[in-house]
Structures are given as C-alpha cells and as structure tokens.
VMD Tcl script that draws the C-alpha trace (Angstrom):
set ca {
  {0.01 -0.01 -0.02}
  {1.10 3.55 -0.71}
  {0.17 6.81 0.91}
  {-0.24 9.88 -1.23}
  {-0.33 13.05 0.90}
  {-1.54 16.45 -0.31}
  {-0.55 19.48 1.75}
  {-2.84 22.44 2.42}
  {-5.01 24.13 5.01}
  {-8.56 22.97 5.84}
  {-11.65 25.10 5.23}
  {-13.31 26.92 2.34}
  {-11.39 30.14 2.87}
  {-8.15 28.36 1.97}
  {-9.47 26.10 -0.71}
  {-8.02 28.05 -3.75}
  {-4.87 29.28 -2.05}
  {-1.51 28.64 -3.69}
  {-0.54 26.80 -0.51}
  {-3.34 24.28 -1.19}
  {-2.21 23.00 -4.52}
  {-1.40 19.64 -2.81}
  {-5.07 19.27 -1.84}
  {-6.12 20.17 -5.35}
  {-3.83 17.47 -6.82}
  {-5.36 14.75 -4.61}
  {-8.90 15.93 -5.38}
  {-8.20 15.56 -9.13}
  {-6.63 12.13 -8.74}
  {-9.54 10.90 -6.57}
  {-12.14 12.14 -9.08}
  {-10.44 10.85 -12.18}
  {-9.51 7.42 -10.84}
  {-12.74 6.53 -9.01}
  {-11.50 6.58 -5.47}
  {-13.99 6.00 -2.62}
  {-15.68 8.88 -0.74}
  {-13.61 11.08 1.50}
  {-13.82 10.10 5.15}
  {-12.50 11.70 8.38}
  {-9.64 9.75 9.82}
  {-6.02 10.23 11.02}
  {-6.68 13.94 11.74}
  {-7.49 14.42 8.11}
  {-9.61 13.38 5.11}
  {-8.80 10.01 3.46}
  {-9.98 8.27 0.31}
  {-9.07 4.72 -0.78}
  {-8.59 3.38 -4.30}
  {-6.25 1.81 -6.81}
  {-3.73 3.19 -9.28}
  {-2.78 0.44 -11.69}
  {-2.07 -2.56 -9.56}
  {-1.31 -0.60 -6.41}
  {-3.68 0.14 -3.52}
  {-3.29 3.81 -2.59}
  {-4.60 5.87 0.30}
  {-5.03 9.58 -0.34}
  {-4.63 11.79 2.71}
  {-5.35 15.50 3.19}
  {-4.22 16.47 6.71}
  {-6.65 18.80 8.51}
  {-4.18 19.81 11.26}
  {-3.21 22.97 9.36}
  {-0.01 23.11 7.36}
  {2.54 23.44 10.20}
  {1.29 20.24 11.87}
  {0.84 18.05 8.84}
  {3.28 15.48 10.18}
  {0.90 14.48 12.97}
  {-1.66 13.22 10.47}
  {0.90 11.57 8.19}
  {2.63 9.80 11.09}
  {-0.65 8.46 12.47}
  {-1.67 7.02 9.07}
  {1.78 5.45 8.61}
  {1.71 3.76 11.98}
  {-1.79 2.40 11.44}
  {-0.89 0.77 8.11}
  {2.70 -0.08 9.16}
  {4.19 1.85 6.30}
  {7.74 3.03 5.74}
  {8.78 6.56 4.66}
  {9.56 5.18 1.19}
  {5.80 4.33 0.80}
  {4.83 7.98 1.18}
  {4.56 10.59 -1.55}
  {3.87 14.22 -0.63}
  {2.43 16.75 -3.11}
  {3.24 20.29 -2.10}
  {3.66 23.86 -3.34}
  {7.17 24.91 -4.28}
  {8.30 28.56 -4.23}
  {11.62 27.77 -5.92}
  {9.98 26.47 -9.12}
  {8.30 28.66 -11.72}
  {4.48 28.40 -11.93}
  {3.48 25.26 -13.75}
  {6.77 23.41 -13.31}
  {6.71 19.94 -11.65}
  {9.64 17.98 -10.24}
  {9.93 14.69 -8.33}
  {12.44 14.33 -5.51}
  {13.31 11.50 -3.19}
  {14.47 12.57 0.34}
  {16.39 15.73 1.12}
  {15.70 18.82 3.15}
  {12.48 20.71 3.74}
  {13.77 24.12 2.44}
  {11.82 26.00 5.07}
  {8.38 24.63 4.00}
  {6.38 24.30 7.22}
  {4.40 21.31 6.07}
  {7.53 19.40 5.08}
  {9.31 20.45 8.26}
  {6.49 18.89 10.30}
  {6.62 15.68 8.25}
  {10.39 15.47 8.74}
  {9.88 15.74 12.48}
  {7.43 12.84 12.55}
  {8.70 10.40 9.89}
  {12.15 11.58 8.80}
  {13.21 12.69 5.35}
  {13.08 9.44 3.36}
  {9.78 10.08 1.67}
  {9.14 11.16 -1.98}
  {7.94 14.67 -2.92}
  {6.17 16.00 -5.91}
  {7.16 19.64 -6.04}
  {4.52 21.86 -7.64}
  {5.89 25.21 -8.76}
  {3.95 28.30 -7.81}
  {6.75 30.83 -8.28}
  {8.20 33.35 -5.74}
  {6.85 36.80 -4.90}
  {10.43 38.17 -4.99}
  {10.74 39.21 -1.37}
  {10.96 37.01 1.66}
  {8.61 39.15 3.73}
  {5.96 38.76 0.99}
  {5.96 34.93 1.04}
  {3.24 34.42 3.72}
  {0.75 36.61 1.97}
  {1.59 35.17 -1.42}
  {1.10 31.51 -0.53}
  {-2.07 32.24 1.39}
  {-3.58 34.10 -1.53}
  {-5.88 32.50 -4.15}
  {-4.54 31.61 -7.60}
  {-5.57 34.46 -9.89}
  {-7.72 33.82 -12.91}
  {-4.70 34.27 -15.18}
  {-3.24 31.07 -13.70}
  {-6.28 28.90 -14.24}
  {-5.18 27.42 -17.59}
  {-1.71 26.26 -16.52}
  {-3.04 25.12 -13.14}
  {-5.66 22.96 -14.78}
  {-3.05 21.46 -17.15}
  {-0.77 20.60 -14.20}
  {-3.56 18.94 -12.18}
  {-4.65 16.89 -15.23}
  {-1.05 15.86 -15.87}
  {-0.57 14.77 -12.30}
  {-3.71 12.62 -12.54}
  {-2.69 11.22 -15.94}
  {0.64 10.04 -14.56}
  {-0.58 8.96 -11.07}
  {-0.46 5.25 -12.03}
  {3.13 5.54 -13.18}
  {4.07 7.43 -10.00}
  {2.52 4.69 -7.87}
  {4.47 2.11 -9.89}
  {7.72 4.00 -9.09}
  {8.39 5.14 -12.66}
  {9.18 8.82 -12.18}
  {10.20 9.25 -15.83}
  {6.86 8.15 -17.24}
  {5.07 10.21 -14.68}
  {6.96 13.32 -15.74}
  {6.23 12.48 -19.41}
  {2.51 12.37 -18.60}
  {2.69 15.77 -16.96}
  {4.68 17.24 -19.85}
  {2.11 16.04 -22.40}
  {-0.41 18.30 -20.64}
  {1.85 21.27 -19.76}
  {4.06 21.34 -22.86}
  {2.45 19.23 -25.61}
  {4.65 18.58 -28.66}
  {4.02 20.85 -31.66}
  {2.63 19.36 -34.80}
  {5.19 18.77 -37.59}
  {2.49 18.68 -40.31}
  {1.61 22.42 -40.36}
  {1.06 23.70 -44.02}
  {3.95 25.56 -45.65}
  {3.33 29.25 -46.36}
  {2.23 30.00 -49.96}
  {4.59 31.89 -52.23}
  {3.66 35.46 -53.05}
  {2.37 36.10 -56.61}
  {5.20 36.72 -58.96}
  {7.87 35.46 -56.55}
  {10.38 32.89 -57.86}
  {9.59 29.35 -56.66}
  {12.01 27.93 -54.11}
  {13.69 24.71 -55.28}
  {12.66 21.58 -53.40}
  {16.30 20.86 -52.44}
  {16.39 23.97 -50.27}
  {18.96 25.85 -52.38}
  {18.52 29.53 -53.15}
  {16.95 30.47 -56.49}
  {19.44 31.61 -59.20}
  {20.17 35.36 -59.25}
  {18.52 37.28 -62.10}
  {20.93 37.99 -65.01}
  {20.95 41.82 -65.56}
  {23.22 41.83 -68.62}
  {22.05 43.29 -71.95}
  {21.80 41.02 -75.01}
  {24.92 42.67 -76.53}
  {26.85 42.11 -73.27}
  {25.86 38.50 -73.14}
  {27.07 38.02 -76.78}
  {30.40 39.72 -76.09}
  {30.95 37.65 -72.92}
  {30.62 34.43 -74.96}
  {33.74 35.26 -76.99}
  {35.98 36.24 -74.08}
}
mol new
graphics top color blue
foreach p $ca { graphics top sphere $p radius 0.5 }
foreach p [lrange $ca 0 end-1] q [lrange $ca 1 end] { graphics top cylinder $p $q radius 0.2 }
display resetview
C-alpha cells in the first residue's frame, strides 16, 4: 500500500490558495480514478482506491500546514508503512508556476508542512514539487502562498492537475520518468510537424525543393551576353 499526501490548510477560505495545490492534486486524482468517498480519519480526510495494480490511500491532513506530520505519522503507523511508501504533493516557491519535479528525500527548504513531516517520519519520503513561483521578497511569502490563484493562472493550473492525474499510475508504480512524461504532455504538448507551408507570393520565384537559393537574375544586356561568350 502507498500513501499519497496532499498538503494544504482545511476550510473553504483556503481552498483556492496557492498553499493548497497539494489538496487540489489529490482531489483531481480521486475524481479521475474513481476513489472511494472522503472520510474523516487520522486527523485528516482520506480516500481509498487503486492506481494500476497498487492500492493507494489519499490523505489531506486537517491539522493545518505546520502540523501536517501528525496526520501523516498516524496514518503510517496504522498501516505499518515506511517513509519510502509515502509521496507528498506540495507547493514549491523555488519552481516557476506550472513546473513539476519529483524528488526523493532531502531537506524541507523551510516549508512548514515538510518540516513537520520531517519531524514525525524523517526525510526518506518522496515529494512531488509543484511550482507556484516566488513573490520576489521573503517578507511577502506568507501573503503570497495564502492568496488564491488568480484567474490568469487557471489554464496552466488545470493542465498541471490533469497531468498529475494522468501520470498517477506511473508514479505509484515507481516510474518517475513516465510520470513526468505524462505531466509534460499536458503542460508542454509537442508541436505538430504537419503544419502547412506558407504559400509563395504572386510573382515570386519558386523555391527549389532541395532547399537551395533560387538563381540570381541575369541583368546583362543581349549585346553584353554576346560579347561575354567570346571572351
């Protein structure tokens, strides 16, 4: 069994905050993959389901962000899980909006939710880092992360959430590469190579099919051409 954890703050007033993108990710996965109804347990909301051949528990801690580890630790102990069985989806200031990265272990970089999880289960869990960008000044961070995503961000945010859901099965299977490919197909789809070539302007010389430049126009007079033949 695996435990997917989304970080955020409980309550309607925080629902669309940048800090709650982890909750949003789990909501999309639960909806798209037919998980069971959300239930109150482990100081949070849980939903059970399967991703591919793996049984997965989704957990949204309701302890508020800076105590998220309490909920995660309780769920881990109940199911006798190891840190390596846990994946945490969280907002990341150090990534541009719409960027996604997967990381195994490491520090918490000052993120209060990750700091709490470190305190309760150690650092050996996997993280899915969801870029929200940085406001530019350290003193502006608190207000920035606790502010709703603006309407201008809705398109890339929806693409990211869909990509996370598309690749959730690969993530559960431990294939980070295929997971990232699924995200990229939503956030940066390949351009078509079959777009029509621009039409030539009327009167313009046709471009040879071999890509070479058309011959330069001969500006010599008929008399000059005749004289050049005998030189």
